[in-house]
C-alpha positions as CSV (number, residue, x, y, z in Angstrom):
1,X,3.7,26.7,16.7
2,X,4.9,27.8,20.2
3,X,2.8,26.6,23.0
4,X,1.7,30.2,24.0
5,X,1.5,31.7,20.5
6,X,-1.6,33.8,20.2
7,X,-3.8,32.7,17.3
8,X,-7.0,34.6,17.8
9,X,-10.3,34.7,19.7
10,X,-13.5,32.7,19.8
11,X,-16.5,34.6,18.4
12,X,-20.2,33.9,18.0
13,X,-22.1,30.9,19.4
14,X,-19.8,28.5,21.2
15,X,-22.5,25.8,21.9
16,X,-21.6,23.5,19.1
17,X,-18.2,21.8,19.7
18,X,-18.0,20.8,16.0
19,X,-18.6,24.3,14.7
20,X,-16.6,26.9,16.7
21,X,-15.6,30.2,15.0
22,X,-12.6,32.4,15.7
23,X,-11.1,35.5,14.3
24,X,-7.4,35.2,13.5
25,X,-4.7,37.6,14.6
26,X,-3.1,37.6,11.1
27,X,-2.8,35.3,8.1
28,X,0.5,33.6,9.2
29,X,-0.5,32.5,12.7
30,X,-2.2,29.3,11.7
31,X,-3.0,26.9,8.9
32,X,-5.8,24.5,8.2
33,X,-5.3,21.2,9.9
34,X,-3.2,22.5,12.8
35,X,-4.1,22.2,16.4
36,X,-5.0,24.9,18.9
37,X,-5.9,25.0,22.6
38,X,-8.5,27.0,24.5
39,X,-8.8,27.5,28.3
40,X,-12.0,26.1,29.7
41,X,-13.6,25.4,33.1
42,X,-16.2,22.6,32.9
43,X,-17.6,23.0,36.5
44,X,-17.3,25.7,39.1
45,X,-15.4,23.4,41.5
46,X,-12.9,22.2,38.9
47,X,-9.7,23.8,37.8
48,X,-9.2,25.5,34.4
49,X,-7.9,23.2,31.8
50,X,-7.1,23.4,28.1
51,X,-9.4,21.9,25.4
52,X,-7.7,20.7,22.3
53,X,-9.2,21.6,18.9
54,X,-8.3,21.3,15.2
55,X,-8.6,24.1,12.6
56,X,-10.8,22.7,9.9
57,X,-11.1,25.7,7.6
58,X,-9.8,29.3,7.2
59,X,-11.4,32.1,5.2
60,X,-9.6,35.2,4.1
61,X,-11.2,38.1,2.3
62,X,-10.6,41.8,1.7
63,X,-13.2,44.5,1.0
64,X,-10.8,46.1,-1.5
65,X,-10.9,42.9,-3.6
66,X,-14.6,42.1,-3.4
67,X,-15.7,39.9,-6.2
68,X,-18.8,42.0,-6.7
69,X,-16.6,44.9,-8.0
70,X,-16.0,42.9,-11.2
71,X,-13.8,44.8,-13.7
72,X,-13.3,47.5,-11.2
73,X,-10.6,45.4,-9.6
74,X,-8.3,46.1,-12.4
75,X,-8.2,49.8,-11.7
76,X,-7.3,49.5,-8.0
77,X,-3.8,50.8,-7.3
78,X,-2.3,51.3,-3.9
79,X,0.5,53.9,-3.3
80,X,3.9,52.4,-2.3
81,X,4.0,51.8,1.4
82,X,0.2,51.8,1.8
83,X,-0.9,49.0,4.2
84,X,-3.7,46.7,3.1
85,X,-6.9,47.4,5.1
86,X,-10.3,45.9,5.2
87,X,-9.1,42.3,5.5
88,X,-11.0,39.7,7.5
89,X,-9.7,36.4,8.7
90,X,-11.9,33.7,10.2
91,X,-11.3,30.1,11.2
92,X,-13.5,27.1,12.1
93,X,-12.5,24.8,14.9
94,X,-13.5,21.2,15.6
95,X,-13.0,20.3,19.2
96,X,-11.1,17.2,20.1
97,X,-11.8,17.5,23.8
98,X,-10.1,17.9,27.1
99,X,-8.2,15.3,29.2
100,X,-10.0,14.5,32.4
101,X,-7.6,14.7,35.3
102,X,-9.0,11.8,37.3
103,X,-9.4,9.1,34.5
104,X,-7.1,10.4,31.8
105,X,-10.0,10.0,29.3
106,X,-10.6,12.5,26.5
107,X,-14.0,14.2,26.8
108,X,-16.0,16.8,24.8
109,X,-17.0,19.8,26.9
110,X,-20.7,19.8,27.9
111,X,-20.5,23.4,29.0
112,X,-19.9,25.9,26.1
113,X,-16.6,27.6,25.9
114,X,-16.4,31.3,26.8
115,X,-16.9,33.6,23.8
116,X,-13.9,35.9,23.5
117,X,-11.5,33.2,24.9
118,X,-8.0,33.3,23.5
119,X,-7.1,30.6,21.0
120,X,-3.5,29.5,21.4
121,X,-1.1,27.4,19.5
122,X,0.2,24.0,20.8
123,X,3.6,22.4,20.8
124,X,5.0,18.9,20.8
125,X,5.1,18.7,24.6
126,X,1.4,19.5,24.9
127,X,0.3,17.1,22.2
128,X,2.6,14.3,23.4
129,X,1.1,14.5,26.9
130,X,-2.4,14.7,25.5
131,X,-2.0,11.7,23.2
132,X,-0.3,9.4,25.7
133,X,0.2,5.8,24.6
134,X,1.7,2.5,25.7
135,X,4.4,1.5,23.2
136,X,4.2,-2.1,24.3
137,X,0.6,-2.3,23.0
138,X,0.7,0.3,20.1
139,X,2.2,0.7,16.7
140,X,3.2,3.9,15.0
141,X,1.4,4.6,11.7
142,X,3.0,8.0,11.0
143,X,3.2,11.5,12.2
144,X,0.6,14.2,12.9
145,X,0.1,16.5,9.9
146,X,1.5,19.9,10.8
147,X,3.9,18.2,13.2
148,X,5.7,15.9,10.9
149,X,9.0,17.8,10.5
150,X,11.8,19.2,12.6
151,X,12.2,18.9,16.3
152,X,8.4,18.9,17.1
153,X,7.5,15.7,15.4
154,X,4.4,14.1,16.9
155,X,4.1,10.4,16.1
156,X,0.6,8.8,16.0
157,X,0.1,5.4,17.6
158,X,-2.7,3.0,17.3
159,X,-3.8,0.6,20.1
160,X,-3.3,-2.9,18.6
161,X,-5.8,-4.7,20.8
162,X,-8.6,-2.4,19.6
163,X,-7.3,-2.2,16.1
164,X,-7.2,-6.0,15.5
165,X,-10.2,-7.3,17.5
166,X,-12.6,-4.5,16.7
167,X,-11.9,-4.4,13.0
168,X,-10.6,-1.8,10.6
169,X,-11.8,-0.2,7.4
170,X,-9.4,1.6,5.0
171,X,-11.2,3.6,2.4
172,X,-9.7,5.8,-0.3
173,X,-9.7,6.4,-4.1
174,X,-7.1,4.8,-6.3
175,X,-3.6,6.2,-5.9
176,X,-4.1,7.6,-2.4
177,X,-1.8,5.1,-0.8
178,X,-4.3,2.8,1.0
179,X,-2.5,-0.4,0.3
180,X,0.8,1.2,1.3
181,X,-0.9,2.3,4.6
182,X,-2.1,-1.3,5.2
183,X,1.3,-2.6,4.5
184,X,2.8,-0.2,7.1
185,X,0.3,-1.5,9.6
186,X,0.7,-5.2,9.0
187,X,4.5,-5.4,8.9
188,X,4.5,-3.8,12.4
189,X,1.8,-6.2,13.7
190,X,4.0,-9.1,12.6
191,X,7.5,-7.8,13.4
192,X,6.8,-5.6,16.4
193,X,3.8,-7.3,18.0
194,X,4.8,-10.8,16.8
195,X,1.3,-11.2,15.3
196,X,-0.3,-13.4,12.6
197,X,-1.7,-11.5,9.6
198,X,-3.4,-13.1,6.5
199,X,-3.6,-10.9,3.4
200,X,-5.9,-11.9,0.5
201,X,-3.7,-10.3,-2.1
202,X,-6.1,-9.6,-5.0
203,X,-3.5,-8.0,-7.3
204,X,-0.2,-9.5,-6.1
205,X,0.9,-6.2,-4.5
206,X,2.0,-7.6,-1.2
207,X,3.7,-10.6,-2.8
208,X,6.3,-8.3,-4.3
209,X,8.0,-8.3,-0.9
210,X,8.7,-12.0,-1.4
211,X,9.4,-12.3,-5.1
212,X,12.0,-14.9,-6.1
213,X,11.5,-16.5,-2.7
214,X,13.5,-14.0,-0.7
215,X,12.3,-11.1,1.5
216,X,12.8,-7.7,-0.2
217,X,13.4,-4.7,2.2
218,X,12.9,-1.0,1.4
219,X,16.4,0.5,1.1
220,X,15.3,4.0,0.3
221,X,15.6,5.4,3.8
222,X,17.8,8.5,3.2
223,X,14.8,10.8,3.0
224,X,13.7,10.0,6.5
225,X,14.5,13.0,8.7
226,X,13.5,11.6,12.1
227,X,16.3,9.4,13.5
228,X,13.9,7.5,15.7
229,X,11.7,6.6,12.7
230,X,14.7,5.4,10.8
231,X,15.9,3.3,13.7
232,X,12.4,1.8,14.0
233,X,12.3,0.7,10.4
234,X,15.7,-0.9,10.7
235,X,14.4,-2.7,13.8
236,X,11.4,-3.9,11.9
237,X,13.6,-5.2,9.1
238,X,15.9,-7.0,11.5
239,X,13.0,-8.6,13.3
240,X,11.5,-9.9,10.1
241,X,14.9,-11.5,9.2
242,X,15.0,-13.3,12.5
243,X,11.3,-14.4,12.2
244,X,12.1,-15.7,8.7
245,X,15.0,-17.8,10.0
246,X,12.9,-19.1,12.9
247,X,10.2,-20.4,10.5
248,X,7.8,-17.4,10.7
249,X,8.1,-14.2,8.8
250,X,6.6,-14.1,5.3
251,X,4.9,-17.1,3.8
252,X,3.1,-17.2,0.5
253,X,0.2,-19.4,-0.5
254,X,-0.9,-19.6,-4.1
255,X,-3.1,-21.6,-6.5
256,X,-1.5,-24.6,-8.2
257,X,-0.1,-22.7,-11.2
258,X,3.4,-22.5,-12.7
259,X,3.2,-18.7,-12.9
260,X,3.3,-18.5,-9.1
261,X,6.1,-21.1,-8.9
262,X,8.1,-18.9,-11.2
263,X,7.3,-15.7,-9.4
264,X,8.4,-17.1,-6.0
265,X,11.1,-19.5,-7.3
266,X,9.2,-22.4,-5.9
267,X,9.2,-21.0,-2.3
268,X,5.4,-20.6,-2.4
269,X,3.0,-23.1,-0.8
270,X,0.3,-24.5,-3.1
271,X,-3.3,-24.2,-1.8
272,X,-5.0,-27.5,-1.4
273,X,-8.4,-26.7,0.1
274,X,-11.0,-29.3,1.0
275,X,-14.2,-28.7,-1.1
276,X,-16.3,-30.7,1.3
277,X,-15.8,-28.0,3.9
278,X,-18.5,-25.9,2.2
279,X,-22.0,-26.1,3.5
280,X,-24.8,-27.2,1.1
281,X,-26.3,-23.7,1.3
282,X,-23.1,-22.3,-0.2
283,X,-23.3,-24.2,-3.5
284,X,-25.9,-21.8,-4.9
285,X,-23.1,-19.1,-5.0
286,X,-20.3,-21.5,-5.9
287,X,-22.2,-23.1,-8.8
288,X,-24.7,-20.4,-9.7
289,X,-27.7,-21.1,-11.9
290,X,-28.3,-24.7,-10.8
291,X,-31.9,-25.9,-11.5
292,X,-33.8,-28.0,-9.0
293,X,-32.9,-31.4,-10.7
294,X,-29.3,-30.3,-10.9
295,X,-29.2,-29.4,-7.2
296,X,-30.9,-32.7,-6.4
297,X,-28.2,-34.8,-8.2
298,X,-25.4,-32.7,-6.7
299,X,-26.8,-33.2,-3.2
300,X,-26.9,-37.0,-3.7
301,X,-23.4,-37.0,-5.2
302,X,-22.0,-35.0,-2.3
303,X,-23.6,-37.3,0.3
304,X,-22.4,-40.4,-1.5
305,X,-18.9,-38.9,-1.9
306,X,-18.6,-38.5,1.9
307,X,-20.1,-42.0,2.4
308,X,-17.7,-43.7,0.0
309,X,-14.6,-41.8,1.4
310,X,-15.5,-41.5,5.1
311,X,-12.1,-40.2,6.1
312,X,-11.0,-36.8,4.8
313,X,-9.2,-35.4,3.0
314,X,-11.4,-36.2,-0.1
315,X,-10.2,-35.7,-3.7
316,X,-12.5,-33.3,-5.5
317,X,-11.9,-35.2,-8.7
318,X,-13.7,-38.2,-7.3
319,X,-16.8,-36.1,-6.8
320,X,-16.7,-34.9,-10.4
321,X,-16.3,-38.5,-11.7
322,X,-19.4,-39.5,-9.8
323,X,-21.3,-36.8,-11.6
324,X,-19.8,-37.4,-15.0
325,X,-20.4,-41.2,-15.1
326,X,-23.6,-43.2,-15.8
327,X,-25.0,-42.6,-12.3
328,X,-25.5,-46.3,-11.8
329,X,-23.2,-46.2,-8.7
330,X,-25.3,-43.4,-7.2
331,X,-28.7,-45.0,-8.2
332,X,-27.8,-48.3,-6.5
333,X,-26.8,-46.6,-3.2
334,X,-28.8,-48.3,-0.4
335,X,-29.3,-44.9,1.3
336,X,-31.6,-43.8,-1.5
337,X,-35.3,-44.7,-2.0
338,X,-36.5,-46.0,-5.3
339,X,-38.2,-42.6,-6.0
340,X,-34.9,-40.7,-5.3
341,X,-33.0,-43.1,-7.6
342,X,-35.4,-42.6,-10.5
343,X,-35.3,-38.8,-10.0
344,X,-31.5,-38.8,-10.7
345,X,-31.1,-37.3,-14.2
346,X,-28.0,-37.9,-16.3
347,X,-28.3,-34.6,-18.2
348,X,-28.6,-32.7,-14.9
349,X,-25.6,-34.5,-13.5
350,X,-23.6,-33.6,-16.6
351,X,-24.4,-29.9,-16.3
352,X,-23.5,-29.9,-12.6
353,X,-20.3,-31.8,-13.5
354,X,-19.3,-29.1,-16.1
355,X,-19.9,-26.3,-13.6
356,X,-17.8,-28.1,-11.0
357,X,-15.1,-28.6,-13.6
358,X,-15.1,-24.9,-14.3
359,X,-14.7,-24.1,-10.6
360,X,-11.8,-26.6,-10.3
361,X,-10.0,-25.3,-13.4
362,X,-10.4,-21.6,-12.4
363,X,-9.5,-21.8,-8.8
364,X,-6.7,-24.5,-9.1
365,X,-6.7,-24.5,-5.3
366,X,-8.5,-27.7,-4.3
367,X,-7.0,-30.9,-2.7
368,X,-6.3,-33.9,-4.9
369,X,-4.3,-37.0,-4.1
370,X,-1.6,-35.8,-6.5
371,X,-0.8,-32.8,-4.3
372,X,-0.1,-34.9,-1.2
373,X,-1.5,-33.1,1.8
374,X,-4.3,-30.6,2.2
375,X,-3.6,-27.1,3.3
376,X,-3.2,-27.2,7.1
377,X,-4.8,-24.1,8.7
378,X,-3.0,-24.8,11.9
379,X,0.3,-24.6,10.1
380,X,-0.8,-21.6,8.2
381,X,-1.9,-19.5,11.2
382,X,0.0,-21.2,14.0
383,X,-1.2,-22.9,17.1
384,X,-1.7,-20.9,20.3
385,X,1.6,-22.1,21.8
386,X,3.7,-21.0,18.7
387,X,5.6,-17.8,19.2
388,X,6.7,-16.9,15.7
389,X,4.9,-14.0,14.1
390,X,4.0,-14.4,10.4
391,X,2.6,-12.6,7.4
392,X,0.6,-15.0,5.3
393,X,0.1,-13.7,1.7
394,X,-2.6,-15.5,-0.3
395,X,-1.7,-14.4,-3.8
396,X,-4.8,-14.5,-6.0
397,X,-3.5,-12.5,-8.9
398,X,-4.6,-13.8,-12.3
399,X,-7.5,-16.1,-11.3
400,X,-11.2,-15.2,-12.0
401,X,-13.2,-13.1,-9.6
402,X,-15.4,-16.1,-8.7
403,X,-12.4,-18.2,-8.0
404,X,-11.0,-15.4,-5.7
405,X,-14.2,-15.4,-3.8
406,X,-14.3,-19.1,-3.4
407,X,-10.7,-19.4,-2.2
408,X,-11.1,-16.4,0.2
409,X,-14.3,-17.9,1.6
410,X,-12.8,-21.3,2.2
411,X,-9.6,-20.1,3.9
412,X,-11.6,-17.6,6.0
413,X,-14.1,-20.3,7.0
414,X,-11.3,-22.7,8.0
415,X,-9.7,-20.0,10.1
416,X,-13.0,-19.3,11.9
417,X,-13.6,-23.0,12.5
418,X,-10.1,-23.5,14.0
419,X,-10.4,-20.3,16.1
420,X,-13.6,-21.6,17.7
421,X,-12.1,-25.0,18.6
422,X,-11.6,-24.8,22.3
423,X,-9.5,-27.9,22.5
424,X,-7.0,-26.9,19.8
425,X,-7.2,-23.1,19.3
426,X,-5.1,-21.2,16.8
427,X,-3.2,-17.9,17.4
428,X,-5.3,-14.7,17.3
429,X,-5.1,-13.4,13.7
430,X,-5.9,-10.4,11.5
431,X,-7.4,-10.9,8.1
432,X,-7.0,-8.3,5.3
433,X,-9.5,-8.2,2.4
434,X,-8.1,-6.1,-0.4
435,X,-10.6,-4.8,-2.9
436,X,-13.3,-5.5,-0.3
437,X,-16.2,-4.3,-2.4
438,X,-15.6,-7.4,-4.5
439,X,-15.7,-9.8,-1.5
440,X,-18.5,-8.1,0.5
441,X,-20.5,-6.1,-2.0
442,X,-23.7,-4.2,-1.1
443,X,-26.9,-5.8,-2.3
444,X,-25.3,-8.8,-4.0
445,X,-25.2,-12.3,-2.5
446,X,-21.7,-13.8,-2.7
447,X,-20.0,-16.8,-1.1
448,X,-17.3,-14.7,0.4
449,X,-19.6,-12.0,1.9
450,X,-21.3,-14.6,4.1
451,X,-18.2,-15.5,6.0
452,X,-16.9,-11.9,6.2
453,X,-20.2,-10.9,7.8
454,X,-19.8,-13.7,10.2
455,X,-16.3,-12.6,11.2
456,X,-17.5,-9.0,11.5
457,X,-20.2,-10.1,13.9
458,X,-18.5,-13.0,15.8
459,X,-14.8,-12.9,15.1
460,X,-13.9,-10.7,18.1
461,X,-14.8,-13.4,20.7
462,X,-12.6,-15.9,18.9
463,X,-9.6,-13.6,18.4
464,X,-10.2,-13.1,14.6
465,X,-10.2,-9.5,13.4
466,X,-10.2,-8.1,9.9
467,X,-9.5,-5.1,7.7
468,X,-11.6,-4.3,4.7
469,X,-9.9,-2.2,2.1
470,X,-11.8,-0.5,-0.7
471,X,-11.6,2.3,-3.2
472,X,-15.4,2.4,-3.5
473,X,-16.9,2.5,0.0
474,X,-20.5,3.0,-1.4
475,X,-20.3,-0.5,-3.0
476,X,-19.4,-2.2,0.4
477,X,-21.9,-4.0,2.5
478,X,-23.0,-1.7,5.2
479,X,-23.3,-4.5,7.8
480,X,-19.6,-5.2,7.4
481,X,-18.4,-1.6,7.6
482,X,-20.6,-0.8,10.5
483,X,-18.7,-3.3,12.6
484,X,-15.3,-1.5,11.9
485,X,-14.5,0.5,15.0
486,X,-11.4,2.1,13.4
487,X,-11.6,3.8,10.1
488,X,-8.7,5.1,8.0
489,X,-10.0,7.4,5.3
490,X,-7.7,8.9,2.6
491,X,-8.4,11.0,-0.4
492,X,-12.0,10.5,-1.4
493,X,-13.8,12.7,-3.9
494,X,-16.9,10.7,-5.0
495,X,-20.0,12.2,-3.3
496,X,-21.7,8.8,-3.1
497,X,-18.7,7.4,-1.2
498,X,-18.6,10.4,1.1
499,X,-22.3,10.0,1.9
500,X,-21.9,6.3,2.5
501,X,-19.2,6.9,5.1
502,X,-21.3,9.6,6.8
503,X,-24.3,7.1,7.0
504,X,-22.4,4.1,8.2
505,X,-20.1,5.8,10.8
506,X,-20.8,8.3,13.5
507,X,-17.1,8.8,14.1
508,X,-16.7,11.3,11.2
509,X,-18.0,14.9,11.4
510,X,-18.9,17.1,8.4
511,X,-15.6,18.9,8.8
512,X,-13.8,15.6,8.5
513,X,-15.7,14.7,5.3
514,X,-15.0,18.1,3.8
515,X,-11.3,17.4,4.5
516,X,-11.1,14.2,2.4
517,X,-10.9,15.6,-1.2
518,X,-8.0,17.8,-0.3
519,X,-5.8,15.1,1.3
520,X,-2.5,14.4,-0.5
521,X,-1.2,10.9,-1.3
522,X,-0.1,9.3,1.9
523,X,-2.2,11.5,4.1
524,X,-5.1,9.9,6.1
525,X,-7.8,10.8,8.6
526,X,-7.9,8.3,11.5
527,X,-10.9,7.9,13.6
528,X,-12.2,5.2,16.0
529,X,-11.4,3.2,19.0
530,X,-7.7,2.5,18.4
531,X,-6.8,6.2,18.8
532,X,-7.8,8.7,21.4
533,X,-9.4,11.2,19.0
534,X,-9.7,11.9,15.2
535,X,-6.3,12.7,13.8
536,X,-4.8,13.7,10.4
537,X,-1.7,11.7,9.8
538,X,1.1,11.5,7.3
539,X,1.7,7.8,6.9
540,X,5.3,6.8,7.5
541,X,7.7,4.7,5.4
542,X,7.3,0.9,5.0
543,X,10.1,-1.5,5.9
544,X,9.2,-3.9,3.1
545,X,9.0,-3.3,-0.7
546,X,5.5,-2.8,-1.8
547,X,4.1,-3.4,-5.3
548,X,1.2,-1.1,-5.4
549,X,2.9,1.8,-7.1
550,X,1.8,2.7,-10.7
551,X,4.4,2.0,-13.4
552,X,6.3,4.8,-15.0
553,X,4.8,4.3,-18.4
554,X,6.9,6.8,-20.3
555,X,10.1,5.2,-19.0
556,X,8.9,1.7,-19.8
557,X,7.7,2.7,-23.4
558,X,11.3,3.8,-24.0
559,X,12.5,5.8,-27.0
560,X,11.8,4.8,-30.6
561,X,15.1,4.5,-32.5
562,X,13.7,3.6,-35.9
């Protein structure tokens, strides 16, 4: 749209900035989702400026084709050359705000706009000046919808400092492109901003970029019309190559399983987590259903295990052997009273041992002497003086849900512990929890939710941010999502999920919520602190290969030749 193109006029009550009405000049002047501007004077002693708005809906009706006419519509015939009359065109506008001349901040008008004011189109120059950004501190996520083609492409940037430290939620139904969107963000955080990102890869989607132990780049770039965007992707790819050569780039950590060794051709790192890093309070979730006698014997075994092996790392198999034996070694420990020794029950110890064995066998991620060295969180994240950005993929595909939560909780806890160490701090980092409703569910106590809530509340002051990604927002813990100051919402049709977003975030208006079911794959509504104002965005192309796409089942089934 040309900057001065006439769209229509404001009508009715202009007191509500989220519910302005206009009458359109004709049916071709504007489309839903496009931006408009309206002249406004906030105070008598201030100059007239333009307020930016977004068209949230358009209604079009004609008295000749009124639905109440029923079957009579079939008999309506117009003579050739007769013009259509009786048509009405209305639009609804949601104000973004005006840019204050003195501070450059975007503000919503407190004085109602003038009824009858002209509504004008906006062009690239106006929007680019309105959404100013610092390229040194921002990443491009895509282009503004309605301005994503041709000469007037308007890229949308996100402030990295606010995105990372103030947390992110990415919410959408399956197939909307949420993981692809997260992939676009994290590869730029690593390559462009030289950051550290840790992805808890529930389904192995991100790991596809490092299959067979080599980095796989997206080569399908011919469809990109914008030369600047294409150059940016090539720059990201080149930066990732150099980071990989320098010891950063993509690193993959997996459970101790041959399937992962095959997937990554042995270039993966085996997780060797220290079980004694858990607090005693955590064992109710790790080993659910323990009775009081079983908890008592486990508590004694844990204390004796740490006494017998005073210098970590401690082999988790030694703990299990203490529980599965005859308990004489535990009962004879000088630190126990006679009453405590007599209370130790062999049957209770055996049950605790079996539950511990199940955890060990399912997770396959704990330290034993056979594996050599435990997982070093400082090597994983990088110390403060290290300058190589890295994407750490913790591939959890194929292990049980309980095991995924345990691994996620331990790694996250270790990161928070290292981040809070003032004598030896790690690099600031960004954690990504895919399928977040499994790790931080509403109303259900889980071992992983405890640490995620802690990061949500305290991570910012230690340089630890997170993104929670979910296809079922209503199943997420509200305390976690309420701490997310940037929200990316893609196609979302479930009414419960829509209501949950409305309740947990004051950044989305009713018009925004109404927009969500109609979004196409790859389109997103961005709101929050990392952008100047709510925006509809077409997410750009990824630099790395992503594994989240659905398979072409008809092609894979093949043709029956029998």
